C-alpha positions in Angstrom: -48.4 54.7 -57.9 -46.8 56.9 -60.4 -43.2 55.7 -59.9 -42.2 52.8 -62.2 -40.5 51.1 -59.4 -43.9 50.4 -57.8 -45.7 49.2 -60.9 -48.3 46.4 -60.1 -47.2 42.8 -60.6 -49.2 39.6 -60.9 -50.2 38.3 -57.4 -48.2 41.2 -55.9 -49.4 43.6 -53.1 -51.4 46.6 -54.2 -51.3 48.5 -51.0 -48.8 49.4 -48.2 -49.3 50.3 -44.6 -47.4 52.9 -42.6 -47.1 52.9 -38.8 -44.8 54.9 -36.4 -45.1 55.7 -32.7 -46.0 59.2 -31.5 -42.5 60.7 -32.0 -40.9 63.6 -30.1 -37.4 64.8 -31.2 -35.3 67.5 -29.6 -32.8 68.4 -27.0 -34.2 68.2 -23.5 -37.1 65.9 -24.3 -35.7 63.1 -22.1 -36.9 65.2 -19.1 -40.5 65.0 -20.5 -40.8 61.2 -19.9 -42.5 61.5 -16.6 -45.2 63.9 -17.9 -45.8 61.6 -20.9 -46.0 58.6 -18.7 -48.6 60.3 -16.5 -50.7 61.3 -19.5 -50.8 57.6 -20.5 -52.1 56.7 -17.1 -48.9 55.1 -15.8 -48.7 54.8 -12.0 -46.1 52.0 -11.9 -43.5 51.2 -14.6 -40.5 49.1 -15.2 -37.6 51.0 -16.6 -35.3 49.1 -19.0 -31.7 50.2 -19.4 -28.2 48.7 -19.5 -25.5 48.5 -16.8 -23.4 51.2 -18.4 -26.3 53.7 -18.3 -28.0 52.7 -15.1 -26.0 55.0 -12.8 -25.4 57.7 -15.4 -27.0 61.1 -16.1 -29.5 60.0 -18.8 -31.3 57.4 -16.6 -31.2 59.9 -13.7 -33.0 62.5 -15.9 -35.8 59.9 -16.5 -36.0 58.8 -12.9 -36.3 62.3 -11.7 -39.0 63.1 -14.1 -40.9 60.0 -12.9 -40.5 61.0 -9.3 -41.9 64.4 -10.1 -45.0 62.8 -11.3 -45.2 60.4 -8.4 -44.8 57.4 -10.7 -43.4 54.3 -9.0 -40.6 52.6 -10.9 -38.3 49.6 -10.8 -35.3 49.1 -13.0 -34.3 46.1 -15.1 -30.7 46.5 -16.3 -29.4 43.0 -16.7 -29.1 43.5 -20.5 -26.1 42.5 -22.6 -25.1 44.1 -25.8 -26.7 41.9 -28.5 -29.5 40.7 -26.1 -30.3 37.0 -25.9 -33.3 34.8 -25.2 -32.2 34.3 -21.5 -32.2 38.0 -21.0 -35.7 38.3 -22.4 -37.0 35.5 -20.2 -35.6 37.2 -17.1 -37.0 40.5 -18.1 -40.5 39.0 -18.8 -40.4 37.4 -15.4 -39.8 40.8 -13.8 -42.7 42.3 -15.7 -45.0 39.5 -14.6 -43.9 39.9 -11.0 -44.1 43.7 -11.0 -47.4 44.0 -12.9 -46.7 47.5 -14.2 -49.0 49.8 -16.2 -46.3 50.3 -18.8 -42.6 50.1 -19.7 -40.0 52.8 -20.4 -36.8 51.9 -22.2 -33.7 54.1 -22.1 -30.8 52.9 -24.2 -29.7 51.7 -27.6 -31.2 48.9 -29.7 -30.2 46.2 -27.3 -32.3 47.8 -24.5 -35.3 48.7 -26.6 -35.3 45.3 -28.3 -35.1 43.5 -24.9 -38.1 45.6 -23.7 -40.1 44.6 -26.8 -39.3 40.9 -26.4 -40.1 40.9 -22.7 -43.4 42.7 -23.3 -44.3 40.0 -25.8 -43.5 37.1 -23.6 -45.0 38.6 -20.4 -48.2 39.4 -22.2 -48.7 36.3 -24.3 -46.6 33.6 -22.7 -44.2 31.0 -24.0 -40.7 32.1 -24.8 -39.3 34.4 -27.5 -38.2 31.5 -29.7 -41.9 30.5 -30.1 -42.4 33.7 -32.1 -39.5 33.3 -34.5 -40.3 32.0 -38.0 -39.9 28.3 -38.6 -37.8 26.3 -38.9 -35.7 28.2 -36.3 -38.7 29.0 -34.1 -42.3 28.0 -33.6 -43.7 30.4 -36.2 -46.3 31.6 -33.7 -47.9 34.9 -34.7 -48.0 37.7 -32.1 -51.7 37.4 -31.1 -52.4 40.9 -29.8 -51.3 44.1 -28.1 -48.7 44.4 -25.3 -48.4 47.0 -22.6 -47.7 50.6 -23.6 -44.0 51.4 -24.1 -42.2 54.7 -24.2 -38.9 54.1 -26.0 -36.0 56.6 -25.4 -33.1 56.2 -27.8 -29.6 56.9 -26.6 -27.6 56.1 -29.8 -27.8 57.4 -33.4 -28.1 54.0 -35.1 -30.7 51.4 -34.6 -33.9 53.4 -34.9 -35.6 50.6 -32.8 -37.7 53.2 -31.1 -39.6 53.5 -34.3 -39.8 49.9 -35.5 -42.1 46.9 -34.9 -39.0 44.6 -34.8 -37.0 43.0 -32.0 -33.7 41.2 -32.8 -32.7 38.6 -30.2 -29.8 36.1 -30.0 -30.8 32.5 -29.5 -28.1 31.1 -27.2 -28.5 27.5 -28.3 -27.8 28.5 -32.0 -25.4 31.4 -31.1 -27.0 33.7 -33.7 -29.7 36.4 -33.9 -33.2 36.2 -35.4 -36.1 38.7 -35.8 -39.6 38.9 -34.4 -41.7 41.4 -36.3 -45.3 42.4 -35.5 -47.1 45.8 -35.5 -48.0 45.0 -31.9 -44.4 45.5 -30.9 -44.3 49.1 -32.1 -43.6 51.4 -29.1 -46.5 53.7 -28.0 -44.2 56.8 -28.0 -40.6 57.4 -29.0 -38.4 60.1 -27.4 -35.3 61.0 -29.3 -33.1 63.5 -27.4 -29.8 64.3 -29.3 -28.0 65.2 -26.0 -27.8 61.5 -25.4 -25.0 61.2 -28.0 -22.9 64.2 -26.9 -20.4 62.0 -24.9 -20.2 59.0 -27.2 -16.7 58.1 -28.5 -16.1 58.5 -32.2 -15.8 54.8 -33.0 -19.2 54.2 -31.4 -20.7 57.0 -33.5 -19.1 55.4 -36.6 -20.6 52.0 -35.9 -24.1 53.3 -35.2 -23.8 55.7 -38.1 -23.1 52.9 -40.5 -26.1 51.0 -39.1 -28.3 54.0 -39.9 -26.7 54.3 -43.4 -27.3 50.7 -44.2 -30.8 50.8 -42.9 -31.6 53.6 -45.2 -29.7 52.2 -48.2 -31.2 48.7 -47.8 -34.7 50.2 -47.6 -34.2 52.4 -50.7 -32.9 49.4 -52.7 -35.2 46.8 -51.3 -37.6 44.8 -53.4 -40.7 46.9 -54.1 -43.8 46.1 -52.0 -45.6 45.3 -55.3 -43.2 42.5 -55.9 -44.0 40.8 -52.7 -47.0 38.4 -52.6 -50.3 40.0 -51.6 -51.6 39.2 -48.1 -55.4 39.2 -48.1 -56.0 39.5 -44.4 -55.2 43.1 -43.4 -54.6 42.1 -39.8 -51.9 39.6 -40.9 -49.9 42.1 -43.0 -46.5 43.0 -41.7 -44.8 46.4 -41.8 -41.8 44.5 -43.3 -43.3 44.8 -46.7 -40.6 46.0 -49.1 -39.7 49.5 -50.5 -42.7 51.8 -50.8 -43.1 55.6 -51.4 -43.2 56.4 -47.7 -40.1 54.5 -46.8 -38.4 56.1 -49.8 -38.9 59.6 -48.3 -37.4 58.7 -45.0 -34.6 56.7 -46.5 -33.5 59.4 -48.9 -33.2 62.0 -46.2 -31.4 59.6 -43.9 -28.8 58.9 -46.7 -28.3 62.6 -47.3 -27.6 63.1 -43.6 -25.2 60.2 -43.5 -23.3 61.5 -46.5 -23.0 65.0 -45.1 -22.5 64.4 -41.4 -21.1 60.9 -40.6 -17.4 61.8 -41.0 -17.9 65.0 -39.0 -19.8 63.4 -36.2 -17.2 60.7 -35.8 -14.3 63.2 -35.8 -15.6 65.7 -33.3 -17.8 65.1 -30.3 -18.4 68.8 -29.9 -19.9 69.1 -33.4 -23.5 69.3 -32.2 -24.8 70.1 -35.7 -23.4 66.8 -37.0 -24.4 64.6 -34.1 -27.9 66.1 -33.8 -28.4 65.4 -37.5 -27.1 61.9 -37.2 -29.6 61.3 -34.4 -32.4 62.5 -36.6 -31.0 60.4 -39.5 -31.1 57.3 -37.3 -34.7 58.0 -36.5 -35.6 58.5 -40.1 -33.8 55.3 -41.1 -35.6 53.4 -38.4 -38.9 54.7 -39.7 -37.9 53.6 -43.2 -36.9 50.1 -42.3 -39.7 49.7 -39.8 -42.0 50.2 -42.8 -40.1 48.3 -45.5 -37.4 46.0 -44.0 -33.7 45.6 -44.6 -32.0 43.0 -46.9 -28.7 41.4 -47.6 -26.2 43.5 -45.6 -28.2 42.9 -42.4 -28.8 39.2 -43.3 -25.1 38.7 -43.8 -24.1 40.5 -40.7 -25.7 37.7 -38.7 -23.1 35.3 -40.0 -20.3 37.6 -38.9 -21.6 37.9 -35.3 -22.4 34.2 -35.2 -18.8 33.1 -36.1 -16.7 35.9 -34.7 -13.7 34.7 -32.6 -11.2 36.4 -30.2 -12.1 40.0 -31.1 -13.1 43.1 -29.1 -13.8 46.7 -29.9 -12.6 49.7 -28.0 -15.3 51.9 -26.4 -17.7 49.0 -25.7 -18.2 47.2 -22.4 -18.5 43.7 -23.9 -16.3 40.7 -23.5 -14.6 39.0 -26.5 -15.8 37.9 -28.9 -17.7 41.1 -29.9 -18.1 43.1 -33.1 -20.5 46.1 -32.9 -23.6 45.6 -35.0 -23.0 48.5 -37.4 -19.5 47.2 -38.2 -20.8 43.7 -38.7 -23.2 45.2 -41.3 -20.9 47.6 -43.2 -17.9 45.3 -43.6 -19.8 43.3 -46.3 -22.0 46.1 -47.7 -19.7 47.4 -50.5 -19.4 43.9 -51.9 -23.2 43.2 -51.5 -24.3 46.4 -53.3 -22.1 45.6 -56.3 -24.1 42.4 -56.6 -27.6 43.9 -56.0 -27.0 46.9 -58.3 -27.4 44.6 -61.3 -31.1 44.2 -60.5 -31.9 47.9 -59.9 -29.0 50.1 -61.1 -31.0 53.4 -61.1 -31.9 52.9 -57.4 -28.3 52.2 -56.5 -27.0 55.3 -58.5 -29.6 57.4 -56.7 -28.5 56.0 -53.3 -24.9 56.8 -54.1 -25.9 60.4 -55.1 -27.8 60.8 -51.8 -24.6 59.8 -50.0 -22.7 62.6 -51.9 -20.9 60.3 -54.3 -19.8 61.6 -57.6 -22.3 59.7 -59.8 -22.5 62.2 -62.7 -22.2 60.5 -66.0 -22.2 57.0 -64.5 -23.9 54.4 -66.5 -26.2 51.7 -65.1 -23.4 49.1 -65.5 -21.3 51.3 -63.2 -23.9 51.7 -60.5 -22.5 49.0 -58.1 -18.9 50.3 -58.5 -19.9 53.9 -57.8 -21.9 53.0 -54.7 -19.3 50.6 -53.4 -16.6 53.1 -53.9 -18.5 55.7 -51.8 -19.1 53.3 -49.0 -15.4 52.4 -48.9 -14.5 56.1 -48.8 -16.7 56.6 -45.8 -15.3 53.5 -44.1 -11.8 54.7 -44.5 -12.6 58.2 -43.4 -14.1 56.9 -40.2 -11.5 54.2 -39.5 -13.8 51.2 -39.9 -12.0 47.8 -40.3 -11.0 46.9 -43.8 -13.6 44.3 -44.7 -14.0 40.9 -43.2 -10.2 40.5 -42.7 -10.3 43.5 -40.5 -12.6 41.7 -38.0 -10.7 38.4 -38.0 -12.1 36.4 -41.0 -10.4 34.9 -44.0 -11.1 33.0 -47.2 -11.4 29.8 -45.2 -14.4 31.2 -43.3 -16.5 32.1 -46.4 -18.5 28.9 -46.7 -19.4 28.9 -43.0 -20.4 32.5 -43.1 -22.7 31.9 -46.1 -24.3 28.9 -44.5 -25.0 30.8 -41.3 -26.5 33.8 -43.0 -28.6 31.8 -45.4 -31.0 31.1 -42.6 -32.1 34.7 -42.7 -34.6 34.2 -45.4 -36.9 37.0 -44.5 -34.2 39.6 -45.2 -32.7 37.8 -48.1 -36.1 37.7 -49.8 -36.4 41.5 -49.5 -33.3 42.1 -51.6 -33.9 43.4 -55.2 -31.9 40.5 -56.6 -32.4 36.8 -55.8 -29.4 35.0 -54.3 -28.5 31.4 -53.4 -25.8 30.0 -51.2 -23.1 30.3 -53.8 -24.0 34.0 -54.4 -23.6 34.7 -50.7 -20.2 33.0 -50.7 -19.1 35.2 -53.6 -20.3 38.3 -51.8 -18.4 37.3 -48.7 -15.3 36.6 -50.8 -15.6 40.1 -52.3 -15.8 41.6 -48.8 -12.6 40.2 -47.4 -10.8 43.5 -48.0 -11.2 46.8 -50.0 -7.9 48.6 -49.7 
């Protein structure tokens, strides 16, 4: 490729693969689900959603559209925020018992990820932990396709409707891990911005920082040419490092976050802002689904693993609970100061896409410029002030680092290598920002 960032390296990959579902975006498209299901040959489906959405208008729109097409459906809604292996097992059992033609998911990342995990286990057996990388899991590859899946996003954050990834908590270890396979990519994605009209501002803030970090991590990730080549084309993952395609999606998603995040949080009647954030989340999902995230997401798992006695307004989740986007962003300003030393130009460009004042900044100042802009956005959207804002202190740093160090897939995708001490230093720098 022409860009210096993607120059060939010895033993590195010399190609990249792009995959996304058939994607439909626009207000009113949720009502099209029935017709789309019929076109796929569905006569019987399982509809995944969560308890908060099950009796609400969004699920009703989908159910009515299925009825109009004479498609039989049953609902699985026993899904917790941050879904776990037990939930996946229960959902897979329902799929096996119901024997549907396909699956429809209506919800945020927790719902869509549960559907992906359940489809995998129902189709290929075992339990979800078998498919996690060793030493946490069995390291079993996903052997083949699963049932068709129409994923309908209801939040402007995860982008899971466009990724080949499912993130599931293992109860025994009390932390989350990733299964990634092109076979888990949804068949179709429906993104209807009306789904976000009634979301509280703090929920939009959390999901908005998830989309922002997806995009920023993709744009600053290690280039695909710096990852080892995989000779078998069928064994190649879409989590492959930054590439020219992921750059396109990530850049636009960052520009949207820089322009509309504060507005979308402040005013739930600002349809321009919220519609753009929904599109930005989809673009960021496309970006990270074809490149992968790195340290901010890896280090967020330590936060959700060790959180204690904390809840967040606007979420129906018992303590302890920290929304995913908040668990990611609280450490991000510190992390990007560290990673900027490896690829300062990329970090300065990322800051500029976020509307930071990066004019005249030198490469040595890249981390500071980007970190400052992230902190500005956090303050303007009332995000907690670093790790201390979500209940952690200096005494927790070592344990946080040890927990997150297990996330080697994401750590290896960062532009700068890091060891356990480096993670400790980044957590220390993330304790507070103002």
